[in-house]
N, C-alpha and C positions, 0 to 999 in steps of 0.2 A: 406153798401155796397150794392148794386141792380142789375139787370140785363138788359142789352139789346138785341137789334140784330142789326148787320152791315145790313143792305140795299142792300148792293153790295151782298150778299147774294141769296136775291129776285129781281134781275136783271132783268131778262126774264120776270119774271111777271108783277114787275112795268112797266115796256114798254107796256106792253099789258094788263095792269089795274090798273091804279095807286092808286084809291080809293079805290077797290075791295081788291088788295093785303092789304093795311094799314088795311082795317076790319078786315082779315083775321088774321093778325100779333096779332091785341087787343084780338081776338075772343080766339087763343093758348092759351094768356096768359100776354105775354109782354104786360108791362108799357112805355117802352123806346124804343127805335129805335137808331141807330146810322144811318145819312143818307151821302151818298156819292156823290161829284158834284153837290151839289146843287144849284148852283143858277141856272138852267134853269128852276128847276123845284117848286124852292121856295111859288111859293102862291098857285099853287095843291098841292104839299107837306102839307102844313099848314092848308090847310082847312082841310085836311085828318084824319091828326094828333088831329086835333081839335076835330074834329067830333067823333073822335075814342077812347078822353080822354089820348092821348100818349104824351111822349116829348121827345126831343132830348137831351140831353143833351154834347152831342159829337159829330163831322162831322168829315168828310174826306172831303179834298178839295187841288188841287194844288198849293199850294201856293206861292211853288217858280218858278210857270212857266204859272200863270194865275195873273189876277188883282186881289190886294188883296184889295183896295176899296170896292170893289166889292161882295166879297166874305165872308168878314165881317157885309158888310148892309146885307147878305140875313144870314148871320146866327143869327144877331142878329134879322130879322124878324122871323125867325125859332125857337128864342129862345134856338139858341146850344151854351153855354159859354165855348167849349172845342172847336176850331180850328184845325183840326189835318195832318200834311203832309203824305201824306200816303204811296208814292213808290220815293225813291231815284236809282237811279239801281247802277249796282255791280261797274260799272267803278270806281263809285266817293268813294269806299269805299276802295282804296288799295293803298293811299298813304297819311302820314298825313297832307302832303300840302293840297290836295282837300277833306280830313275831316274837316279841318279848315277855309277852304273857305264856306264849306256848313254850317257851324255852325254859321260861321258868318251873313250869309243870312235868316238864322230860328232865328238867336236873333234879327234881324232889323225887320223880320215881327214880332215876340214877341210884338217887341216895338210901333208899327201901332196895333198890333191887342189889346193892353192894350187903345190905345186913345179912342176904342170903348167898352170896359170894356171884352173883349174876351180874354182867356188864348188860349197859341200855343202848340201845341205838333207834335211829331213823330211818326210816326209807320213803327217798320221794318219789312226786309223780310228775308233769310237767310243767306245775302252773308255778312250782317253786322257782323254775327257770325264769317264766315268762314275765314275775315281777320282779323289779326294780326297787331295791330300798338304798338309797344314800348312796348311789354309782353301780351296784352293786347288785346282784342275782340274790333275790329273799334268800333262798339256802346259803349265801356265802354267808348275807348277813347272820344268820341262823345260827351255820356253823360259829361264828363269830363269840356268837352268846354262850354257848355251849360247856360243861364243865368240862377239864380235860378228860376226865371218863368217861366220858360219852362218845360212842364213835358212829357213824357214816355207813349205811350202804346206800352206794350211790348205782339208781337203776338209769342203766347208761342209756338206754332204748328212749325212754322219757326226756333223759336231758334231750335229746339231739331232738325228738318233737316237741320240744319248750325253746329249739331256734338256738341250743348252746353247743359249742365243739365242746363231748363228751371229753376228748385226750385233754383239750387245755383244761376243759373244770376239773379233774383229777390231778391236777399237777399243781395247782392252784389249791384245793383243797391238800392236798397231802396227805398226811401220817393217819390223818382224824379217819380216812377213807379203809376199812379191814376185812371190809364184804362189798360183793359190785352183782345188779343184777347184769346176765347176760343172755341180750334178746338182740332180735336181727327181725329186719323187715321191711318196710318203703315209708317208715317215718312218719306215717298215717295215727289217726286218733283210732282209726276201723281196725279192731283189736286181730280181727279174724284173717287182718293180710300179713299179721307175723309169721316170720318162716324160719327153720334151722340157721345157728350160728353160720355166719361167712355165704349165705347166702344173699342176704339185704343191703342196704345204705351205710347199718353199723362198721365202723374197722376194728371189727371186733378184736384183733392179734395185736392191735393199736392199743388198742382200750385198756387190755388185762395189761399189758407190758407201762402202760400211765401210771396204776395204781400201785406204788412205790413198796407200801406197808398191806398190800392184800394178802388175807388169811384164807380166802374161802371167794372163788368164784360161781353164783349161785344161776344156773342156768334156770329159765323160766319165760312160757310162752301163755300171757293174758287170756287168748285164746288161741285157735288154730281150724283151719279150715279142714288139715288132714288129720290122718289119724293121729292121735297122740304121741303115744307110744314111739310111732315111727319118728317123728318130731324130735323128741327128746334124745332118741338114738343117736338120730344123724347129729344132731348138736354136739353131743358127749364124744363121737368119734371124729369130728371137726378139733373140736380142742386137744383129743390126745393126740392127737397125727402132731399138731402143732408143736406138743410139747414134746413127744418124739422125736421129731426133727431137730428141736432145741439141745436134747439129750445127745444126739448122733455129732451135732455143732461141736459140744462140749467135750466128746469124747477125745 
């Protein structure tokens, strides 16, 4: 398992200076990034990643509302192996019929992605956990409709905001979860309140341990009231310190 940074966290800095921002990410110690809406910036972003020795194992793109061939072609250009649909609004998670329709569209996207050698995934917010369908959270009902090739990226902060225990949810979802978003804070919907990993109410280390098939833990802030580069540096330092202590315990 490795750590990445969701570049949406740095969206303002990227708009001002994409090459300089990617350089800072590398200097902080990240070896991987998770781009978002990367079709428009693929060439410039790819050059910056290559120059700084970074890779992008996953990326966010609106698969169900934009041209999938363009998205998958850009993903290939960037070396992205998993393209994740990042956001489907709350009204689509209130009925079994709507969730079935979404699952069918995502399954079709996964079949197209396979033609490019790219895996497809889905990333949640809180409303998929607030809604209940046939005795399960909407996210778990949805998971049961997905083709085996599809993966989940569980945003563990929004799971907790949605009223579910992220540790228990990850255990229930099992091997479907290949990525998680690691963020922390007071579990409110005010994104400015989010904090570096280990400083809020999310049991971050327990969450990571509960994701048995985790490939990448992706650090993300939806927003932050402090210096964002300092925030992501604090998160990475916390995660790396835990990894180092585990290695020492195993030695």
